[in-house]
N, C-alpha and C positions, 0 to 999 in steps of 0.2 A: 853651714846652721842647723844639717841634721844634728839630733847624737841620742842615746842608749841608752837609758841611767838604771835597766833591769840589770846589768852584772856587776855593776858598783854599788845597789841599794845592800850588799852584805856586806859589801867593806866599810858602807856611809852607815851604817846600825853596828857594825863592832864599836868602828873609833867612839858614838859616841859614846859606847860603853867607856869604855876606856881611856881616852884621850887625855890625856896628861900636863905636855909639853912640846908646843913650837917655835918655829925663827930661829934660835939661836946653830944650828947646827945642819941650814942650808945650803949642799955647794951648791956653791957659783963659778968653780972655775974651769970652764968653758961655756957660762953662758951670760955670763952679768959683770961687772963692775966688783971690786970687795969693798968692803965700807969704810969708811972713817971710823977713827977710833970714837969711841961718845960713854958712857955710865952707861949708856940702853940703849941695846939696839934693838932695828927691827927685821925684817924684810921682806920686800915688797915683787910679789911674782904676775906679771902684766905678758902679755903677747902680742907682737906688733911688729910691723919694719921699720927700714931702719931711722924714715925719721919720725919716726914719733919714738922710739929709743932716745935718736937728741934728744929731743922734745923735753922728755922723761925726768931724763940725766940734770938738765937742767932746775926743774920743777921740783927736783928731791932737792939738789942744789940747795934751791932756795929754801925750804923749807926744813935743810940741818943750823942754815945760817938762826932762819930765824925760832930753833931748837936744841939753843945748844944744852951739849952733854946725849941727844938725843943722834947716831950714826943713821942710814939707813945701807943696808943690804940687796942690791938691784938684783934678781932674778930676771933678766928673757927669754925668750925660748921665741921661734917661730911659730903661724898661727895653726898650722898641722899640727903639731905639737907639743899643743898646753894642755889641752883639756886629759892626756895618757898621763903628762909629765905632773901634775895636780892631783890625779886620781893615786899615782904612787907616791906623791908628797903623804896627801894622806890616809893613803893605806898601811904607810910606814910608820905615821904617826909624828910625823914631819910637817907642816899644815906651818907653811908663810902666817905671813901676822894678817897681812893684808893680803888680797890677791881681786884677781877678774874670777868676776862673776856672770854666764851668762843667764842669759833672763829666764829662762826654760829648765835650769836648777836650782831654785831658790826654792819650791816646797822643799824637793828632796833632802837640800845643804841642813833644814830651821828643822824639818822634822829629824833627822839622827845629828842635831847637836851640831853642827860644822860652823855655821854662823855665828855672830855672836847680835843680839839685838841691841839697838842704835839710837832706840826711838827720843828714850831721858838726855845721851846728847846732846841730837840732836837738834831740837825741840830746847834746848839753851843752850845754843854754842849762839857763836853771836854771827849767824848770817842768817842774812832772810830767808828762810825755807821758799815763801813764795811767792820770790824770786830764782828760782830753779824749776826748769821749767813741769809740770801737775806729768806728764807720763814718764820722763825718768825717775819723780821718788818713784813713787803708783806702782812702777815694774820692781818693785824689788820690797812693797808691805807684802805683812804674809797675815792673814789671820786663822791661823791652819786648813785654812776650807780653802781659800782664793789667793790669787796673789792678785795685786791690785787695789785689798783693805786689808787693815791693819798696824799692827807694826813695820816699824823698819829695818831691814838688815839686811841694806846695801843705800849705796849710794853711786846717781850712774855717773860711767866711764863718760857716756858719749852719749849723742839720739843721735839716733842715727836714721835720719827720712831718704827713701827711697828712689831719687825725685826720676823727670822723666825730661832727658837733653837731647839737643837737636842741635848740627852742622848747621851754622846761620849762611856758612860758605854754597850750601847746597840749592838754599832756598834760593838767592844775591842771584846765581849761576840759572839759576832757571827762572829765575824772574816771578817768583810765587811771592804773595807776599809771606812777611816774618809769622806766624804766631798769634793768639794773643795771651798775655800773658797770665792775665784773669780769666778769661771766657778760653773754656776747654772744647777741644776740636770734637762736636758729637762721631760713633762709631765712623755715618757714611761719609763726614768729611774726613774725617782721618785717614781712612782708604781711597776715596777720589787723590790728597796732597799725594799719600804714599806712593800713588799708579807714575803722579810726576815727576817720584825724584826714582825713580827706580829702571835704570835708561842703560845701554848699552853707547860709552863714549866710543869708544874703537871702532866702533863702526866694522866689528869682528863674526854681527851672528850671537854674542856670549853675551852674558851682562855684566857688568862692572862695578858697578850702583845701586845700590838698594835701598828700599827706606826704613826696615827696620833687620832686626837679629838679636828679638829676646827670650830670653833663658823659662821655661816652662816655670822649675821652683821660683824665679822671685817680681816675672812679667804676670803672672797669671794671675795673682790676685788682685791687682789692679781693676782687671778687663771681672771678675765675677765681685765684688764689692761692688763698682762701680754700677751695675747691670741687676743689684739687690737680692743679690742670690749674696751667702757665706758657708766655711765647713760642718760652720756648729751651731747651736743654739744658742741663746744666750746665755746660758747657765753653765754650759761647755759638757752637756748631760749628753745628747742627742748629737749623730750626724744628718746633716743638712744639703746634701751636695744632689743629693734624689732632687731636684725639683729645675723645671722648664728654665728659670732667669740663668742657676749657677751653667746646667748643660748648654743655653744659646752664649755662656759668656768661653766657656772652653771651643763651641764652636767654630765662635768667630776668631779663638785664636788659634785653632790650627789655621782656617781657613785663609787668615794675614798670610800662609809658607802653599798651600794646599791649594787653593781656589783663585785666589790674587798675585799668588807666584812675586810677595816683594820681598825675599827675606834671600838671601842664599841656599842652593838646593842643598842635600845633606850632605855630598861630593865637596862642593866647594869651602862650605862649613868646614870639615876636616881637612883640606887642603890646610884651610886655613882659620882660627874662627870670629866667631863677628863680636870680639870684643877690639883682638888683631885691626882687623878693617874698619872699623869706631876710628880705631886709633889710625891709622891713615887715610883717611878724609874716603871712605865707602860706601859709611853709613852714615845715612839719615837723623834716625833716633834713635836712641840707647840708654838705660838705665843711669844713671848718674849720684853716688854717693857725697857726701863729702867728703867720705875717707878717701876720693878719688882726687879732689882737686891737687894734689901736688903733681898726681903724675898729670894731670891733664893739662897744666899750666902748661907742657912741652908742644901740644897739638901746635901742626902748622898750622888748625883753622882755626875763626874761632865758635864756640859754643855758645849755648844760653842756658837754661829750664826753664820747662811751662807746664802747665799742670799735664796729669795723663787724661787720655779719650776719655767718658764719659758714655755709659751706656745706659740704659731703660730711668735711671732714676735722675738725670743730666747732673749731677758730681762728680767728679774726680773722688778717687781712692787709692791706696797703696797703701804700703806697709808703712812701719819705723820696725826697726831693731832699735839694741843697746845693749852693752856693755854695763857691766855694773861695779865698783869695787865694793869689798867685803872685808870683814873685822874675823880671823879664829877666834871661835869661843873658846881656844884654849889658848890663847895669849896671854904672858905670862907681862907685856906691859899694857896693859888695856887703853888708859889715858893716851899715851903717847902712840899706839895704832889706829885708834878712831880719831883724834886731827889729823896722821897723815890721810883718810879716807876723807879726812870736811875738805882739807887742801887739797888734792890732788881732783878732787869730785866741785866744789867753791867757789875757792880764792882765785880772783883774781889776775894773782900774779901765777899761781898753773894755770890755772884757764888759759890769758895771755899764750901761755909758751905754745901748749897744742893747736892756739888756734893760729898763731903763728907759722906754725909747720902744714900747714893747708888738711892736717887730718879729719878736723870736726869744730859743730858748730856750739858757739857758746852752751855751757849747763847754764848757768847767769843770764835769765830772758832783757833783763838791760843792756847787760853787755851783748846779747846775738840783735837785738836794733842795733845797736849804734855800726853793727859789727856791715847786719844787714843796708848799712842806709850807703856803699860806697856801693856805687849801681856803673860804678868806674874799671874796676878790676874786674876780670872772668870767674865766674858766670857774673852776668849785671844780676841776674832776676834773683842774688841771694836770698832774698825775699821765698820765694821759691820752700826753700827748707822752712821754714818760719812757718809760713800756713799748713806743711803737713806737722810739726809740729804739733803746735797746738789749734791746729782746726779740721784734721781728715782724716791725719796719720790713723793706721791701726796696728797692733800688735800682729803677728807670728802665728797663723793659728797652734801652733802645736807650743805656743809659750804659756801661751793657758793652760794645759793641762799635765799630769803629773811623770807620765811618760808621754813620745811623741810618735808610739805604734803607730799605732790607727794615723798621724796625717802622713809619715815617709811611706805607707803605705801607696799612700793618691799616686803618689809618682814613678814608680817599681816596674810597672806595666800598662801605665797608658802612653811609652813610643806608637801605639799602632793608632791612634787618637792624632795624635800629631804627625802622623805619614796619610791622615787621609783613609785609615786602612779600616775603618773603627768608625762610631757614630757614635760623638761624645755623646751623645742622649742614653744609650743601648750602656755605654762605659761607667757611668755615674749606678744606674740602673742596678747595673751588676756589679757594682763593687758596694757600695755604700752594704751589706749585712756584714760586710767583712771590714770593715772599718766601721763600725761601730762596734762587734765583738774587741777589738783592740780595743777601743774608748773603755767599753765597759769592765775590761780586763786591769787598766789604767786606774778604774774610781775607785775597782775596789784594793788597788795594792796602794793606793793613797791611802782608804778609809784603814788599813791596815797595818801602814804607816805609822797614823797619828794615834793607832788604840794601841 
C-alpha cells in the first residue's frame, strides 16, 4: 500500500496536455478475457485474486446483458503489477476507460487530468448516494486542496475495515471467557489475556503458541489512535509523532514482543511468518479484513472479530482502506463508462457477486446491514466490520496527502525500536523533523501542480 508518486508526476502532467483517446487498443492477450462484440467497447482494468476475477466476470456479464450493444474488455493483473501497468498505460496514452484508483492517487490523477469528474452523473443517477458508505464516497471527493471534500472523481470499489480477529478454540482450551464484542480490552487486560494464551504446548521448553503477530505497518495505527496520538494535525500540514501519546503507543507495541514476549521471536518469524502461524492455529489474535474471508473460510478453527484494544481514550481505533473505481477523462464512451463504474460500485447485482465471493462487505448500507445480521456463518460478528466503517475507522495517514514519502519515512529505520534497542520516545523525537521536511515538500509539490 506504499506508493511513490514523485516519479510519475511528469508522466501525468504530459498526459494532461496530450491525452486524446483511450480504451480501444488495450492488450489483454495475457491478462484478461477478450470482449464480446458490441457497438461500444469499454476496457476495465483491475487487480485481484482468482475469487475477485470470477466475481467480476459474472458482474460484467450481467452489465453487458443490461446494456445491449456495450461490451467490456477486462484487463486483470496481479496486485503487485497493477500500479506499474497502469502507469505504463498512462504514459502510453492508452488509459483504460474504467480502472481501479488508489486512495492516495486521487489528488495527482485529478490535478493532471487523468480522472473524470462524475459528480453530475452520480447525483442524477437512480441509486441513493446516501445508501453508500460516506467514507467510501468521500475517499474519492476532491476540491483541489483536500481529499474528502468537493466533487466526485470515483466511486468505492470497496471499503476495507481492518478488524481484529481471534482464535476461539484457543480461548476455550485455556478456559478464558471469550472477548466482549462490544467492549474493547484495555491495554492491561489485553496483556493479561495474551500471557495466558502464550504457551509451550509440547513441553519442550520452546513456545509454540503465541498471543499476537502484528505487522507494524498495519497494526500500529490502532494503538496510536486509541491512545490519543496521531501522525498529522487536522489540516494535514504538521507531523505530530513527537507527543507522549504517540511515543507511549509505539513503546507499548514494541513491548508486546520485547518485554512481554507474546510474539514469535525474530528467528521464529523468519522460519514461518506470523500469517502462516495464524493460519496454522498457532496465534490467538490477528488482523482480519473482508478480503480475508474467502481464505479464512478454510481454517481448521473458528475465528471471530472483536474491537482493537483501547489505550487512554478508552475507545478502539483502526484504519479503513479502500479502492476506488474511476473513469478516464479521455474515454470516448463517457456515458457507458460512468454506467459501468456505478454498476460495479453501487448496483445490488454487482455487489452481490463480490459479497458472495467473500472478498468485501457491501458498499450499500442496507445490504451490508442484512449481510451482517447473519451471525451463524463465520465470522459471527460481521457487524464489527460495519462499526469500523460507520463509526471509528480512519484513513491511513498517507492517503490524505499529495505524496506519502513523509509517511513511508516513519517505517524505514524503525527496526531498532521493535527490537528493543531504541526507546520509542527517542525515535519519534529524532524522526519528526525529517518527516516534516518531506511533508513540506509534498505540500509545495501539490501547490505547484494545482497552480
